C-alpha positions as CSV (number, residue, x, y, z in Angstrom):
1,M,0.0,0.0,0.0
2,T,1.4,3.4,-0.9
3,D,0.7,6.5,1.1
4,K,-1.4,9.1,-0.8
5,P,-0.2,12.7,-0.5
6,S,-2.5,14.7,1.7
7,P,-4.5,17.3,-0.2
8,A,-3.2,20.9,0.0
9,A,-5.0,23.1,2.5
10,P,-7.3,25.5,0.7
11,P,-6.2,29.2,0.8
12,P,-7.9,31.2,3.6
13,Q,-11.0,33.0,2.4
14,R,-10.7,36.7,1.7
15,T,-13.1,39.0,3.5
16,A,-14.4,42.3,2.0
17,Y,-15.6,45.0,4.4
18,L,-18.3,47.2,2.8
19,V,-19.3,50.5,4.2
20,L,-22.7,51.3,2.8
21,G,-25.0,54.2,3.5
22,M,-25.7,57.8,2.7
23,H,-23.1,60.4,1.6
24,R,-22.1,62.8,4.5
25,S,-23.3,60.3,7.1
26,G,-20.0,59.2,8.5
27,T,-19.0,56.6,5.9
28,S,-15.5,58.2,5.6
29,A,-14.9,58.2,9.4
30,L,-16.1,54.6,9.7
31,A,-13.9,53.5,6.7
32,N,-10.8,54.8,8.3
33,V,-11.6,53.2,11.6
34,L,-11.8,49.9,9.7
35,A,-8.6,50.6,7.9
36,L,-6.8,51.4,11.2
37,A,-8.2,48.1,12.6
38,G,-6.7,46.1,9.8
39,A,-8.9,46.3,6.7
40,D,-7.1,47.1,3.4
41,L,-7.6,50.4,1.7
42,P,-7.5,50.6,-2.2
43,R,-4.3,51.6,-4.0
44,E,-5.7,55.0,-5.2
45,V,-7.6,56.8,-2.5
46,M,-9.6,59.9,-3.2
47,P,-7.8,62.9,-1.8
48,A,-9.0,65.1,1.1
49,D,-10.6,68.4,0.3
50,D,-12.3,71.4,2.1
51,H,-15.4,69.3,2.6
52,N,-13.6,66.3,4.1
53,A,-10.2,67.5,5.4
54,R,-9.3,64.1,6.9
55,G,-9.9,62.1,3.8
56,Y,-12.6,60.1,2.0
57,F,-10.8,56.7,2.1
58,E,-12.5,55.5,-1.1
59,P,-11.1,54.6,-4.5
60,W,-11.7,57.6,-6.7
61,R,-11.5,55.5,-9.9
62,I,-14.4,53.3,-8.7
63,A,-16.3,56.4,-7.6
64,V,-16.0,57.9,-11.1
65,F,-17.0,54.5,-12.6
66,N,-20.1,54.4,-10.4
67,D,-21.1,57.9,-11.5
68,R,-20.7,56.8,-15.2
69,R,-22.8,53.7,-14.6
70,L,-25.5,55.7,-12.9
71,A,-25.5,58.1,-15.8
72,A,-25.9,55.2,-18.2
73,A,-29.1,54.4,-16.4
74,G,-30.3,58.0,-16.6
75,T,-29.8,58.7,-13.0
76,A,-27.1,60.1,-10.5
77,W,-25.9,59.7,-6.9
78,D,-28.2,62.5,-5.7
79,D,-31.3,61.2,-7.4
80,P,-33.7,59.8,-4.7
81,F,-34.8,57.2,-7.3
82,A,-31.3,56.0,-8.2
83,A,-31.6,52.6,-6.5
84,L,-34.9,52.0,-8.4
85,A,-33.5,52.8,-11.9
86,A,-33.5,49.9,-14.4
87,P,-30.0,48.7,-15.3
88,P,-28.7,49.6,-18.8
89,A,-28.9,46.9,-21.5
90,D,-25.1,46.4,-21.4
91,E,-25.0,45.7,-17.7
92,T,-22.8,42.6,-18.2
93,T,-20.1,44.9,-19.7
94,W,-20.4,47.3,-16.8
95,R,-20.0,44.4,-14.4
96,E,-16.8,43.2,-16.2
97,E,-15.4,46.7,-16.0
98,A,-16.3,46.8,-12.3
99,R,-14.5,43.6,-11.6
100,G,-11.4,44.8,-13.4
101,L,-11.4,48.0,-11.4
102,F,-11.8,46.1,-8.2
103,R,-8.8,43.9,-9.0
104,A,-6.7,46.9,-10.0
105,Q,-7.5,48.6,-6.7
106,F,-7.2,45.7,-4.4
107,G,-5.2,42.9,-6.1
108,R,-5.2,39.9,-3.9
109,R,-5.4,41.8,-0.6
110,R,-6.9,39.7,2.1
111,R,-9.3,42.2,3.6
112,P,-10.3,44.7,0.9
113,L,-12.2,47.7,2.2
114,L,-14.7,49.1,-0.3
115,K,-16.3,52.4,0.7
116,D,-18.2,54.5,-1.8
117,P,-21.8,55.4,-1.0
118,R,-22.7,55.0,-4.6
119,V,-22.2,51.2,-4.2
120,T,-25.3,51.3,-1.9
121,V,-27.6,52.2,-4.8
122,L,-25.6,50.0,-7.3
123,W,-25.7,47.0,-5.1
124,D,-27.3,44.8,-7.8
125,L,-24.2,45.5,-9.9
126,W,-21.5,45.2,-7.2
127,R,-22.6,42.2,-5.2
128,P,-22.2,39.7,-8.0
129,V,-18.8,41.2,-8.8
130,L,-17.6,40.8,-5.2
131,E,-19.0,37.3,-4.9
132,A,-17.4,36.2,-8.1
133,E,-14.1,37.2,-6.5
134,G,-14.8,34.6,-3.8
135,L,-15.1,37.2,-1.0
136,A,-16.9,36.8,2.2
137,L,-19.0,40.0,2.6
138,R,-19.2,42.0,5.8
139,V,-21.4,45.1,5.8
140,L,-21.2,48.1,8.1
141,V,-23.6,51.1,7.9
142,P,-23.2,54.3,9.8
143,V,-26.5,55.9,11.0
144,R,-26.7,59.7,11.1
145,S,-29.7,62.0,11.3
146,P,-31.0,63.0,7.9
147,L,-31.2,66.6,9.1
148,A,-27.5,66.5,9.8
149,V,-26.8,65.0,6.4
150,A,-29.1,67.6,4.8
151,G,-27.2,70.4,6.6
152,S,-23.9,69.1,5.2
153,L,-25.3,68.7,1.7
154,A,-26.8,72.2,1.8
155,A,-23.3,73.6,2.7
156,R,-21.5,71.6,0.1
157,D,-24.0,71.3,-2.8
158,G,-26.8,73.8,-2.1
159,F,-29.4,71.0,-2.0
160,P,-32.8,71.9,-0.5
161,L,-33.8,70.1,2.7
162,R,-36.6,68.0,1.3
163,K,-34.4,66.6,-1.5
164,S,-31.6,65.7,0.9
165,V,-34.0,63.9,3.3
166,M,-35.5,61.9,0.4
167,V,-32.0,60.9,-0.9
168,W,-31.0,59.9,2.6
169,C,-34.1,57.8,2.9
170,A,-33.4,56.1,-0.4
171,Y,-29.8,55.2,0.5
172,M,-30.6,53.9,3.9
173,L,-33.5,51.8,2.6
174,A,-31.2,50.4,-0.1
175,A,-28.4,49.7,2.4
176,E,-30.8,47.8,4.7
177,A,-32.5,45.8,2.0
178,G,-29.3,44.8,0.2
179,S,-27.6,43.5,3.4
180,R,-30.4,41.6,5.0
181,D,-28.9,38.2,4.3
182,L,-25.3,39.2,5.2
183,P,-23.4,39.7,8.4
184,R,-23.9,43.4,9.1
185,A,-23.8,46.0,11.7
186,F,-25.4,49.5,12.0
187,L,-23.4,52.0,14.0
188,D,-24.6,55.3,15.4
189,Y,-22.3,58.0,14.0
190,D,-22.7,60.5,16.9
191,A,-22.0,57.7,19.4
192,L,-19.0,56.6,17.3
193,L,-17.4,60.0,17.7
194,E,-18.2,60.2,21.4
195,D,-16.8,56.8,22.3
196,W,-16.0,54.5,19.4
197,R,-15.1,51.4,21.5
198,P,-18.7,50.3,22.5
199,Q,-19.9,50.9,19.0
200,V,-17.1,48.8,17.4
201,A,-17.5,46.1,20.0
202,G,-21.2,45.9,19.2
203,A,-20.4,45.8,15.5
204,E,-17.9,42.9,16.0
205,A,-20.6,41.0,18.0
206,R,-23.1,41.5,15.2
207,L,-20.6,40.6,12.5
208,G,-19.7,37.4,14.4
209,E,-16.0,38.0,14.4
210,P,-13.5,40.6,15.6
211,L,-11.9,43.2,13.3
212,P,-8.7,41.8,11.9
213,A,-6.1,43.9,13.7
214,L,-7.7,46.0,16.4
215,T,-4.6,46.2,18.6
216,P,-3.9,48.7,21.4
217,A,-1.7,50.6,18.9
218,A,-4.5,50.7,16.4
219,G,-6.9,51.9,19.2
220,R,-4.5,54.8,19.9
221,K,-4.5,55.8,16.2
222,I,-8.3,55.7,16.2
223,D,-8.4,57.9,19.3
224,A,-6.3,60.4,17.5
225,F,-8.4,60.3,14.3
226,L,-11.9,60.4,15.7
227,S,-13.2,63.6,17.4
228,T,-16.4,65.5,17.6
229,E,-14.8,68.0,15.2
230,L,-15.9,65.6,12.5
231,R,-19.5,66.5,13.4
232,R,-20.1,69.9,11.7
233,N,-23.9,69.7,11.4
234,S,-26.3,68.8,14.2
235,G,-29.3,66.6,13.6
236,E,-31.6,68.9,15.5
237,G,-34.9,69.9,13.9
238,D,-38.3,68.6,13.1
239,L,-38.8,66.1,10.3
240,S,-42.5,66.4,10.5
241,A,-42.3,69.8,8.9
242,L,-41.5,68.0,5.6
243,G,-44.8,66.2,5.5
244,E,-44.8,62.7,4.1
245,A,-41.1,62.8,3.2
246,G,-40.3,63.7,6.8
247,A,-42.6,61.1,8.3
248,M,-41.1,58.3,6.1
249,A,-37.5,59.4,7.0
250,S,-38.4,59.7,10.7
251,G,-39.6,56.1,10.8
252,V,-36.6,54.9,8.9
253,L,-34.3,56.7,11.3
254,D,-36.1,55.2,14.4
255,W,-35.6,51.7,12.9
256,L,-31.9,52.3,12.1
257,R,-31.2,53.6,15.6
258,A,-32.8,50.6,17.2
259,A,-30.8,48.3,14.9
260,A,-27.6,50.2,16.0
261,R,-28.5,49.4,19.6
262,G,-28.6,45.7,18.7
263,A,-32.4,45.4,18.4
264,E,-34.3,43.7,15.6
265,P,-37.2,46.0,15.0
266,D,-40.2,45.2,12.8
267,R,-39.5,46.2,9.2
268,A,-43.1,47.2,8.5
269,H,-42.2,50.9,8.4
270,L,-39.3,50.2,6.1
271,D,-41.6,48.5,3.7
272,R,-44.1,51.4,3.8
273,A,-41.3,53.9,3.2
274,A,-39.9,51.8,0.3
275,A,-43.4,51.7,-1.3
276,W,-43.9,55.4,-0.8
277,L,-40.6,56.1,-2.5
278,A,-41.5,53.9,-5.4
279,A,-44.8,55.7,-5.8
280,Q,-42.9,59.1,-5.8
281,K,-40.8,57.7,-8.6
282,T,-43.8,56.9,-10.6
283,L,-45.1,60.4,-10.2
284,Y,-41.9,62.5,-10.4
285,G,-39.1,60.3,-11.6
286,D,-39.2,61.5,-15.2
287,L,-38.7,65.1,-13.9
288,V,-36.2,64.5,-11.2
289,S,-33.8,61.8,-12.6
290,P,-32.8,63.6,-15.8
291,V,-31.9,66.8,-13.9
292,S,-29.8,64.8,-11.4
293,A,-28.1,63.0,-14.3
294,D,-27.2,66.3,-16.1
295,R,-25.7,67.8,-12.9
296,A,-23.8,64.6,-12.2
297,A,-22.2,64.5,-15.6
298,A,-20.3,67.7,-14.9
299,R,-19.4,66.6,-11.4
300,T,-18.1,63.3,-12.7
301,A,-15.8,65.0,-15.2
302,L,-14.5,67.3,-12.5
303,A,-14.0,64.5,-10.0
304,D,-12.1,62.4,-12.6
305,A,-9.8,65.4,-13.3
306,E,-9.2,66.2,-9.7
307,G,-8.5,62.5,-8.9
308,R,-6.0,62.2,-11.7
309,A,-4.3,65.5,-10.7
310,A,-4.0,64.4,-7.1
311,F,-2.6,61.1,-8.1
312,L,-0.1,62.7,-10.4
313,E,0.9,65.2,-7.6
314,R,1.4,62.3,-5.2
315,T,3.4,60.4,-7.8
316,L,5.6,63.5,-8.5
317,A,6.2,64.1,-4.8
318,E,7.2,60.4,-4.3
319,T,9.5,60.6,-7.3
320,R,11.1,63.8,-5.9
321,E,11.7,62.0,-2.6
322,I,13.3,59.1,-4.4
323,V,15.5,61.4,-6.4
324,A,16.5,63.3,-3.3
325,T,17.4,60.0,-1.6
326,L,19.4,58.8,-4.6
327,E,21.3,62.2,-4.7
328,G,22.1,61.8,-1.0
329,R,23.4,58.3,-1.5
330,I,25.5,59.4,-4.5
331,Q,27.0,62.3,-2.5
332,A,27.7,59.8,0.3
333,L,29.5,57.6,-2.2
334,Y,31.5,60.5,-3.5
335,D,32.5,61.3,0.1
336,T,33.4,57.7,0.7
337,I,35.5,57.6,-2.5
338,G,37.2,60.8,-1.5
339,S,38.0,59.4,2.0
340,L,39.3,56.1,0.4
341,D,41.4,58.1,-2.1
342,G,43.0,60.0,0.8
343,Q,43.7,56.8,2.7
344,L,45.2,55.3,-0.5
345,G,47.5,58.3,-0.9
346,E,48.6,57.9,2.7
347,M,49.2,54.2,2.2
348,R,51.3,54.9,-1.0
349,D,53.4,57.4,1.0
350,H,53.9,54.8,3.7
351,I,54.9,52.2,1.2
352,A,57.4,54.6,-0.3
353,S,58.8,55.4,3.1
354,L,59.1,51.6,3.9
355,T,60.8,51.1,0.5
356,R,63.4,53.8,1.3
357,T,64.0,52.3,4.7
358,N,64.4,48.9,3.2
359,E,67.0,50.2,0.7
360,D,68.9,51.9,3.5
361,L,68.9,48.7,5.5
362,R,70.2,46.7,2.5
363,R,73.0,49.3,1.9
364,H,73.9,49.1,5.6
365,A,73.9,45.3,5.4
366,R,76.2,45.3,2.4
367,S,78.6,47.7,4.2
368,L,78.6,45.4,7.3
369,E,79.2,42.4,5.0
370,T,82.2,44.2,3.4
371,R,83.6,45.1,6.8
372,L,83.1,41.6,8.0
373,K,85.0,40.1,5.0
374,A,87.9,42.6,5.6
375,S,88.0,41.7,9.3
376,Q,88.0,38.0,8.4
377,A,91.0,38.6,5.9
378,A,92.9,40.5,8.6
379,V,92.3,37.7,11.1
380,R,93.6,35.1,8.6
381,E,96.7,37.2,7.8
382,A,97.4,37.7,11.5
383,A,97.0,34.0,12.2
384,G,99.5,33.2,9.4
385,R,102.1,35.5,10.8
386,L,101.7,34.1,14.3
387,E,102.1,30.6,12.9
388,S,105.4,31.5,11.2
389,L,106.8,33.0,14.4
390,V,106.2,29.9,16.4
391,E,107.6,27.4,14.0
392,P,111.1,26.1,14.9
393,G,113.8,27.9,13.0
């Protein structure tokens, strides 16, 4: 009987951490918490700007792709009906491009961290792509008051309150519906800024596993990163003043906050809100979506240009650092060569001195040898004379 070789152990499964939810709701802060705790950021991260000074922590190429894909369906990220838009006829081609972008940004990294709020309303596109990569999916959703989000969007984009609240509602409904069958955690954004540890501990419990590298050192970095300064807009106000839109958003917010506390509330209000949003699309979608798509086209081109410029600036800065390092090393080599050349000159002088000393010693030895021979001849002559004197005559 021959021993059969044991089968090779399968490679460990890769895990993707997905931050879903609404723009301006804390997705960037949560993404960096995950990155500091061991998740892998993409290769090309969107640069910080005046609206997010600490960074977005999302792949700008994927964000630009998502904007293009939304435009292909006649919608945009700020369209409250984006998640309900029918996919374009060439969705398979878009999916292939998405898979190529994901591989370009993450390679074979074990714990890719994908954060772009647009993924929330393009979940039907992205989920098959991620699953085709063999990834185990873990979803995290920050929960922030729609009024705080609306305040941020008003400052950045000039959006009216009702629109921002409807868009918030659409994103949060899409994030919840798309992740129901996956390990997921909702986190209260304000509580995260106040004391992140209980929020993260609760998220780990709901995900069923700890974050990959939440070490004491990582905790200190998270402490340094998170602060209430990240909360520029409060969630104070009355949603009921917005009529049906406010009532729907208020119920969704209550459900999400309960879920963030670890409860499992009834989804009946979520279903009513989703049905209300679909009815609004039927009534107003043909008016709202094209306007959002036109605005988004200009923003996409600008974001693409800014992303490329920032990437080139970083590449140039890195190249300059490499050149400066090489110049320093070359100068050090020149200094070493100069030092060695000086030492070589000193050694040559020493060898010349030793050579002269050796020649002097040889001349002295030859002189001594001559004197010794003369002395020996004198001794022999004296011995002959003595011998002749003592012989009998």
